[in-house]
A tleap script that builds the chain and sets N, CA, C and O, in Angstrom:
source leaprc.protein.ff14SB
mol = sequence {
  NMET PRO ILE ARG PRO TYR LEU GLN GLY VAL
  ASP VAL ALA GLU PHE ASP PRO ASP THR ILE
  ARG ALA MET GLY ASP ALA PHE VAL ARG ALA
  CYS ARG ALA LEU PRO SER ALA LEU ASP GLY
  ASP HIE VAL ARG ARG ILE LEU ALA LYS LYS
  ILE ILE ALA SER ALA ALA TYR GLY GLU ARG
  ASP PRO ASP ARG LEU ARG VAL ALA ALA LEU
  ASN GLY LEU ASP LEU ALA ALA VAL ALA VAL
  PRO THR ALA ALA GLU SER ALA TYR PHE CSER
}
set mol.1.N position { 23.291 37.674 -71.573 }
set mol.1.CA position { 22.159 37.461 -73.016 }
set mol.1.C position { 21.748 38.761 -72.895 }
set mol.1.O position { 20.572 39.035 -73.138 }
set mol.2.N position { 22.641 39.733 -72.507 }
set mol.2.CA position { 21.608 41.141 -72.973 }
set mol.2.C position { 21.693 41.356 -74.376 }
set mol.2.O position { 22.531 40.721 -75.017 }
set mol.3.N position { 20.974 42.127 -74.910 }
set mol.3.CA position { 20.182 42.505 -76.532 }
set mol.3.C position { 20.653 44.303 -76.869 }
set mol.3.O position { 20.150 45.113 -77.648 }
set mol.4.N position { 21.848 44.436 -75.878 }
set mol.4.CA position { 23.058 45.282 -76.486 }
set mol.4.C position { 24.003 45.426 -77.284 }
set mol.4.O position { 24.575 46.420 -77.731 }
set mol.5.N position { 24.169 43.921 -77.485 }
set mol.5.CA position { 25.178 43.719 -79.053 }
set mol.5.C position { 24.937 44.214 -80.433 }
set mol.5.O position { 25.631 44.757 -81.292 }
set mol.6.N position { 22.651 43.503 -80.250 }
set mol.6.CA position { 22.374 43.504 -80.857 }
set mol.6.C position { 21.520 44.840 -81.673 }
set mol.6.O position { 20.922 44.989 -82.738 }
set mol.7.N position { 21.834 45.595 -80.591 }
set mol.7.CA position { 21.248 47.169 -80.954 }
set mol.7.C position { 22.339 47.859 -81.874 }
set mol.7.O position { 22.038 48.949 -82.359 }
set mol.8.N position { 23.645 47.288 -82.171 }
set mol.8.CA position { 24.404 47.919 -83.117 }
set mol.8.C position { 24.066 47.849 -84.256 }
set mol.8.O position { 23.702 46.845 -84.869 }
set mol.9.N position { 24.190 49.221 -84.725 }
set mol.9.CA position { 23.142 49.525 -86.625 }
set mol.9.C position { 21.996 50.061 -86.334 }
set mol.9.O position { 21.318 50.479 -87.272 }
set mol.10.N position { 21.565 50.165 -85.157 }
set mol.10.CA position { 19.933 50.288 -84.965 }
set mol.10.C position { 19.773 51.363 -84.540 }
set mol.10.O position { 20.276 51.251 -83.422 }
set mol.11.N position { 19.201 53.003 -84.674 }
set mol.11.CA position { 19.393 54.198 -84.405 }
set mol.11.C position { 18.554 53.769 -82.933 }
set mol.11.O position { 17.350 53.520 -82.875 }
set mol.12.N position { 19.623 53.751 -81.653 }
set mol.12.CA position { 18.319 53.572 -80.245 }
set mol.12.C position { 18.186 55.125 -79.732 }
set mol.12.O position { 17.974 55.362 -78.543 }
set mol.13.N position { 18.314 56.083 -80.631 }
set mol.13.CA position { 18.002 57.274 -80.696 }
set mol.13.C position { 15.424 57.040 -80.036 }
set mol.13.O position { 14.695 57.573 -79.200 }
set mol.14.N position { 15.340 56.503 -80.587 }
set mol.14.CA position { 13.933 56.104 -80.600 }
set mol.14.C position { 13.655 55.303 -79.925 }
set mol.14.O position { 12.486 54.959 -80.093 }
set mol.15.N position { 14.449 54.483 -78.763 }
set mol.15.CA position { 13.961 54.241 -77.410 }
set mol.15.C position { 14.633 54.543 -76.785 }
set mol.15.O position { 15.861 54.467 -76.819 }
set mol.16.N position { 13.479 55.246 -75.574 }
set mol.16.CA position { 13.935 55.467 -74.225 }
set mol.16.C position { 14.613 54.536 -73.372 }
set mol.16.O position { 14.884 53.405 -73.776 }
set mol.17.N position { 14.814 54.810 -72.578 }
set mol.17.CA position { 15.858 53.836 -71.330 }
set mol.17.C position { 14.543 52.839 -71.110 }
set mol.17.O position { 14.679 51.777 -71.716 }
set mol.18.N position { 13.585 52.933 -70.539 }
set mol.18.CA position { 12.695 51.938 -70.367 }
set mol.18.C position { 12.177 51.053 -71.826 }
set mol.18.O position { 11.782 49.954 -71.437 }
set mol.19.N position { 12.086 51.129 -72.909 }
set mol.19.CA position { 11.826 50.371 -73.776 }
set mol.19.C position { 12.948 49.507 -74.343 }
set mol.19.O position { 12.767 48.479 -74.996 }
set mol.20.N position { 14.352 50.140 -73.959 }
set mol.20.CA position { 15.200 49.109 -74.027 }
set mol.20.C position { 15.482 47.899 -73.149 }
set mol.20.O position { 15.850 46.758 -73.429 }
set mol.21.N position { 15.078 48.751 -71.526 }
set mol.21.CA position { 14.509 48.015 -70.362 }
set mol.21.C position { 14.334 47.052 -70.916 }
set mol.21.O position { 15.203 46.187 -70.809 }
set mol.22.N position { 13.244 46.808 -71.674 }
set mol.22.CA position { 11.718 46.351 -71.928 }
set mol.22.C position { 12.152 44.899 -72.679 }
set mol.22.O position { 12.138 43.755 -72.226 }
set mol.23.N position { 12.669 45.578 -74.447 }
set mol.23.CA position { 13.780 45.036 -75.099 }
set mol.23.C position { 14.220 44.076 -74.414 }
set mol.23.O position { 13.820 42.963 -74.755 }
set mol.24.N position { 15.311 44.173 -73.067 }
set mol.24.CA position { 16.076 43.719 -72.433 }
set mol.24.C position { 15.369 42.057 -71.531 }
set mol.24.O position { 15.798 40.904 -71.542 }
set mol.25.N position { 14.491 42.513 -71.036 }
set mol.25.CA position { 13.472 41.166 -70.264 }
set mol.25.C position { 13.451 40.304 -71.116 }
set mol.25.O position { 13.681 39.104 -70.963 }
set mol.26.N position { 13.097 41.017 -72.331 }
set mol.26.CA position { 11.768 39.919 -73.392 }
set mol.26.C position { 12.842 39.128 -74.112 }
set mol.26.O position { 12.392 38.134 -74.683 }
set mol.27.N position { 14.051 39.304 -74.221 }
set mol.27.CA position { 15.222 39.226 -75.014 }
set mol.27.C position { 16.013 37.905 -73.982 }
set mol.27.O position { 16.278 36.753 -74.326 }
set mol.28.N position { 16.193 38.425 -72.950 }
set mol.28.CA position { 16.652 37.406 -71.745 }
set mol.28.C position { 15.264 36.227 -71.955 }
set mol.28.O position { 15.458 35.565 -72.975 }
set mol.29.N position { 14.571 36.021 -71.574 }
set mol.29.CA position { 12.839 35.941 -71.651 }
set mol.29.C position { 13.255 34.649 -72.665 }
set mol.29.O position { 13.568 33.490 -72.392 }
set mol.30.N position { 13.121 35.348 -73.933 }
set mol.30.CA position { 12.971 34.562 -74.644 }
set mol.30.C position { 14.075 33.650 -75.227 }
set mol.30.O position { 14.158 32.861 -76.168 }
set mol.31.N position { 14.831 34.079 -74.314 }
set mol.31.CA position { 16.476 33.337 -75.078 }
set mol.31.C position { 15.984 32.252 -74.276 }
set mol.31.O position { 15.730 31.167 -74.798 }
set mol.32.N position { 15.784 32.523 -72.671 }
set mol.32.CA position { 15.460 31.223 -71.646 }
set mol.32.C position { 14.478 30.582 -72.005 }
set mol.32.O position { 14.342 29.501 -71.432 }
set mol.33.N position { 13.658 30.874 -72.826 }
set mol.33.CA position { 12.022 29.719 -73.306 }
set mol.33.C position { 12.592 28.888 -74.302 }
set mol.33.O position { 12.088 27.833 -74.688 }
set mol.34.N position { 13.905 29.499 -74.806 }
set mol.34.CA position { 14.554 28.068 -76.549 }
set mol.34.C position { 14.766 26.737 -75.738 }
set mol.34.O position { 15.303 26.528 -74.650 }
set mol.35.N position { 14.218 25.994 -76.558 }
set mol.35.CA position { 15.091 24.275 -75.917 }
set mol.35.C position { 16.219 24.899 -76.640 }
set mol.35.O position { 16.536 25.772 -77.448 }
set mol.36.N position { 16.848 23.470 -75.502 }
set mol.36.CA position { 18.029 23.441 -75.759 }
set mol.36.C position { 18.958 23.791 -76.812 }
set mol.36.O position { 19.904 24.577 -76.770 }
set mol.37.N position { 18.540 23.093 -77.741 }
set mol.37.CA position { 18.508 22.018 -78.696 }
set mol.37.C position { 18.823 23.461 -80.036 }
set mol.37.O position { 19.587 23.420 -81.000 }
set mol.38.N position { 17.855 24.666 -79.562 }
set mol.38.CA position { 17.788 25.965 -80.845 }
set mol.38.C position { 18.288 26.815 -79.931 }
set mol.38.O position { 17.939 27.939 -80.291 }
set mol.39.N position { 18.939 26.884 -78.909 }
set mol.39.CA position { 19.681 27.973 -78.362 }
set mol.39.C position { 20.748 28.332 -78.961 }
set mol.39.O position { 21.758 27.987 -78.347 }
set mol.40.N position { 20.984 29.031 -80.159 }
set mol.40.CA position { 22.986 29.525 -80.587 }
set mol.40.C position { 23.038 31.095 -80.640 }
set mol.40.O position { 22.218 31.876 -80.158 }
set mol.41.N position { 23.976 31.328 -81.209 }
set mol.41.CA position { 23.667 33.075 -82.033 }
set mol.41.C position { 22.479 32.577 -83.310 }
set mol.41.O position { 21.310 32.962 -83.298 }
set mol.42.N position { 22.861 31.976 -84.001 }
set mol.42.CA position { 21.992 32.705 -84.852 }
set mol.42.C position { 20.166 32.520 -84.600 }
set mol.42.O position { 19.288 32.923 -85.362 }
set mol.43.N position { 19.986 31.756 -83.235 }
set mol.43.CA position { 18.578 31.623 -82.870 }
set mol.43.C position { 18.172 33.503 -82.319 }
set mol.43.O position { 17.341 34.370 -82.588 }
set mol.44.N position { 19.265 33.335 -81.510 }
set mol.44.CA position { 19.242 34.907 -80.377 }
set mol.44.C position { 19.035 35.994 -81.759 }
set mol.44.O position { 17.972 36.615 -81.747 }
set mol.45.N position { 19.843 36.219 -82.769 }
set mol.45.CA position { 19.535 37.191 -83.367 }
set mol.45.C position { 18.434 37.741 -83.565 }
set mol.45.O position { 17.962 38.850 -83.316 }
set mol.46.N position { 17.857 36.227 -84.362 }
set mol.46.CA position { 16.666 36.649 -84.737 }
set mol.46.C position { 15.697 36.887 -83.537 }
set mol.46.O position { 14.911 37.828 -83.652 }
set mol.47.N position { 15.671 36.252 -82.573 }
set mol.47.CA position { 14.819 36.503 -81.633 }
set mol.47.C position { 15.011 37.915 -80.923 }
set mol.47.O position { 14.200 38.423 -80.149 }
set mol.48.N position { 16.616 38.631 -81.451 }
set mol.48.CA position { 16.197 40.420 -80.842 }
set mol.48.C position { 16.143 40.955 -81.859 }
set mol.48.O position { 15.959 42.150 -81.629 }
set mol.49.N position { 16.230 40.651 -83.558 }
set mol.49.CA position { 16.057 41.722 -84.556 }
set mol.49.C position { 14.620 41.872 -84.250 }
set mol.49.O position { 13.980 42.923 -84.275 }
set mol.50.N position { 14.057 40.311 -83.867 }
set mol.50.CA position { 11.726 40.844 -83.762 }
set mol.50.C position { 12.035 41.125 -82.999 }
set mol.50.O position { 13.261 41.037 -83.068 }
set mol.51.N position { 11.690 41.570 -81.899 }
set mol.51.CA position { 12.199 42.234 -80.115 }
set mol.51.C position { 12.165 43.989 -81.100 }
set mol.51.O position { 11.400 44.953 -81.112 }
set mol.52.N position { 13.462 43.618 -81.806 }
set mol.52.CA position { 13.714 45.263 -82.263 }
set mol.52.C position { 12.527 45.932 -83.160 }
set mol.52.O position { 12.000 47.010 -82.885 }
set mol.53.N position { 12.271 45.303 -84.020 }
set mol.53.CA position { 10.875 45.622 -84.923 }
set mol.53.C position { 9.446 45.632 -83.733 }
set mol.53.O position { 8.554 46.478 -83.676 }
set mol.54.N position { 9.554 44.876 -83.207 }
set mol.54.CA position { 8.328 45.435 -82.730 }
set mol.54.C position { 8.345 46.197 -81.473 }
set mol.54.O position { 7.395 46.125 -80.694 }
set mol.55.N position { 9.438 46.964 -81.224 }
set mol.55.CA position { 9.660 48.204 -80.283 }
set mol.55.C position { 9.657 49.339 -81.038 }
set mol.55.O position { 9.553 50.439 -80.493 }
set mol.56.N position { 9.793 49.175 -82.668 }
set mol.56.CA position { 10.445 49.496 -83.576 }
set mol.56.C position { 8.560 50.132 -84.159 }
set mol.56.O position { 8.372 51.230 -84.684 }
set mol.57.N position { 7.865 49.490 -83.979 }
set mol.57.CA position { 6.712 49.901 -84.150 }
set mol.57.C position { 6.143 50.035 -82.923 }
set mol.57.O position { 5.076 49.425 -82.848 }
set mol.58.N position { 6.503 50.681 -81.812 }
set mol.58.CA position { 5.283 50.919 -80.765 }
set mol.58.C position { 5.252 49.966 -79.256 }
set mol.58.O position { 5.179 50.214 -78.053 }
set mol.59.N position { 5.368 48.606 -80.233 }
set mol.59.CA position { 5.067 47.647 -78.677 }
set mol.59.C position { 6.454 48.033 -77.278 }
set mol.59.O position { 7.642 47.724 -77.368 }
set mol.60.N position { 6.105 48.413 -76.669 }
set mol.60.CA position { 6.671 48.302 -75.239 }
set mol.60.C position { 6.332 47.458 -73.888 }
set mol.60.O position { 6.489 47.936 -72.765 }
set mol.61.N position { 6.024 46.622 -74.046 }
set mol.61.CA position { 6.143 45.401 -72.815 }
set mol.61.C position { 6.021 44.402 -73.662 }
set mol.61.O position { 5.721 44.085 -74.813 }
set mol.62.N position { 6.601 43.797 -71.978 }
set mol.62.CA position { 7.916 42.905 -72.478 }
set mol.62.C position { 7.119 41.381 -72.562 }
set mol.62.O position { 7.698 40.307 -72.728 }
set mol.63.N position { 6.222 41.498 -72.467 }
set mol.63.CA position { 5.697 39.841 -72.256 }
set mol.63.C position { 5.476 39.933 -74.149 }
set mol.63.O position { 6.267 39.220 -74.766 }
set mol.64.N position { 4.582 40.664 -74.913 }
set mol.64.CA position { 3.589 40.677 -75.968 }
set mol.64.C position { 5.299 40.961 -76.422 }
set mol.64.O position { 5.410 40.184 -77.371 }
set mol.65.N position { 6.711 41.668 -76.253 }
set mol.65.CA position { 7.951 41.607 -77.380 }
set mol.65.C position { 8.243 40.337 -77.377 }
set mol.65.O position { 8.450 39.760 -78.445 }
set mol.66.N position { 8.326 39.510 -75.856 }
set mol.66.CA position { 8.833 38.346 -76.268 }
set mol.66.C position { 7.973 36.776 -77.151 }
set mol.66.O position { 8.529 35.815 -77.684 }
set mol.67.N position { 6.584 37.051 -77.006 }
set mol.67.CA position { 5.698 36.223 -77.603 }
set mol.67.C position { 5.745 36.699 -79.109 }
set mol.67.O position { 6.131 36.018 -80.059 }
set mol.68.N position { 5.363 37.762 -79.139 }
set mol.68.CA position { 6.457 38.520 -80.742 }
set mol.68.C position { 6.993 37.535 -80.971 }
set mol.68.O position { 6.589 36.461 -81.418 }
set mol.69.N position { 8.318 38.023 -80.539 }
set mol.69.CA position { 9.655 36.967 -81.643 }
set mol.69.C position { 9.948 35.480 -81.702 }
set mol.69.O position { 10.764 34.969 -82.469 }
set mol.70.N position { 8.674 34.385 -80.193 }
set mol.70.CA position { 8.710 33.346 -79.940 }
set mol.70.C position { 8.059 32.667 -80.740 }
set mol.70.O position { 8.215 31.486 -81.050 }
set mol.71.N position { 6.894 33.824 -81.285 }
set mol.71.CA position { 5.882 33.680 -82.677 }
set mol.71.C position { 6.869 33.467 -84.070 }
set mol.71.O position { 6.618 32.510 -84.802 }
set mol.72.N position { 7.770 34.206 -84.336 }
set mol.72.CA position { 8.347 34.434 -85.164 }
set mol.72.C position { 9.571 33.706 -85.307 }
set mol.72.O position { 10.501 34.302 -85.850 }
set mol.73.N position { 9.797 32.182 -84.808 }
set mol.73.CA position { 9.682 30.784 -84.657 }
set mol.73.C position { 9.077 29.964 -84.258 }
set mol.73.O position { 9.523 28.844 -84.012 }
set mol.74.N position { 7.745 30.378 -84.076 }
set mol.74.CA position { 6.777 29.387 -84.415 }
set mol.74.C position { 6.812 28.236 -82.340 }
set mol.74.O position { 6.594 27.062 -82.039 }
set mol.75.N position { 7.126 29.244 -81.694 }
set mol.75.CA position { 7.626 28.738 -80.328 }
set mol.75.C position { 6.531 29.306 -79.760 }
set mol.75.O position { 6.499 29.139 -78.541 }
set mol.76.N position { 5.392 30.074 -80.330 }
set mol.76.CA position { 4.466 30.702 -79.183 }
set mol.76.C position { 4.032 29.691 -78.096 }
set mol.76.O position { 3.571 30.457 -77.250 }
set mol.77.N position { 3.910 28.583 -77.654 }
set mol.77.CA position { 3.283 27.449 -76.485 }
set mol.77.C position { 4.095 27.502 -76.149 }
set mol.77.O position { 3.844 28.578 -75.605 }
set mol.78.N position { 5.552 27.248 -75.752 }
set mol.78.CA position { 6.785 28.229 -74.886 }
set mol.78.C position { 7.355 29.356 -74.308 }
set mol.78.O position { 8.419 29.415 -73.692 }
set mol.79.N position { 6.133 30.739 -74.690 }
set mol.79.CA position { 6.357 31.773 -74.679 }
set mol.79.C position { 5.170 31.804 -73.301 }
set mol.79.O position { 4.828 32.918 -72.905 }
set mol.80.N position { 4.728 30.868 -72.787 }
set mol.80.CA position { 4.128 31.157 -71.644 }
set mol.80.C position { 4.274 31.891 -70.512 }
set mol.80.O position { 5.011 32.539 -71.255 }
set mol.81.N position { 4.327 32.622 -69.121 }
set mol.81.CA position { 5.241 32.880 -68.394 }
set mol.81.C position { 4.379 32.040 -67.303 }
set mol.81.O position { 3.161 31.887 -67.203 }
set mol.82.N position { 5.681 31.453 -66.362 }
set mol.82.CA position { 5.851 30.782 -65.060 }
set mol.82.C position { 5.599 31.086 -64.045 }
set mol.82.O position { 6.087 32.047 -63.449 }
set mol.83.N position { 4.975 30.508 -63.734 }
set mol.83.CA position { 4.165 31.228 -62.304 }
set mol.83.C position { 5.549 32.869 -61.202 }
set mol.83.O position { 5.226 33.998 -60.831 }
set mol.84.N position { 6.541 32.346 -61.119 }
set mol.84.CA position { 7.490 33.574 -61.187 }
set mol.84.C position { 7.377 34.468 -61.732 }
set mol.84.O position { 6.890 35.415 -61.114 }
set mol.85.N position { 7.802 34.693 -63.353 }
set mol.85.CA position { 7.516 35.887 -63.636 }
set mol.85.C position { 6.327 36.446 -64.414 }
set mol.85.O position { 6.525 37.369 -65.205 }
set mol.86.N position { 5.207 35.984 -64.252 }
set mol.86.CA position { 3.760 36.646 -63.878 }
set mol.86.C position { 3.714 37.642 -62.665 }
set mol.86.O position { 3.152 38.737 -62.617 }
set mol.87.N position { 4.540 36.910 -61.568 }
set mol.87.CA position { 4.706 37.737 -60.300 }
set mol.87.C position { 6.264 38.871 -60.669 }
set mol.87.O position { 6.481 39.987 -60.197 }
set mol.88.N position { 6.926 38.257 -61.423 }
set mol.88.CA position { 7.795 39.406 -61.574 }
set mol.88.C position { 7.664 40.657 -61.865 }
set mol.88.O position { 8.147 41.657 -61.334 }
set mol.89.N position { 6.435 40.425 -63.437 }
set mol.89.CA position { 6.549 41.894 -64.366 }
set mol.89.C position { 4.689 42.085 -63.716 }
set mol.89.O position { 3.862 42.392 -64.575 }
set mol.90.N position { 4.395 41.970 -62.855 }
set mol.90.CA position { 3.060 42.260 -63.000 }
set mol.90.C position { 2.472 43.672 -61.684 }
set mol.90.O position { 1.303 44.056 -61.671 }
savepdb mol mol.pdb
quit
């Protein structure tokens, strides 16, 4: 589930490699948080667009990128990181 396919048509020159990595991490974790009934290409495309838009406005934190994307779907409750994710991103 990489975010790169969703970056086609986006001016990626404004994103450094660390930002693209943060967007990718946020995207993967947001997709994992989706209830299985919502896990489809259309929803993933929406998540990717929201993450890319947030990054374009300067957000670089993967947790905040993920929460912003899930908030757009009214899924902020599933955006709470697990203990393992918290340890990984600390």
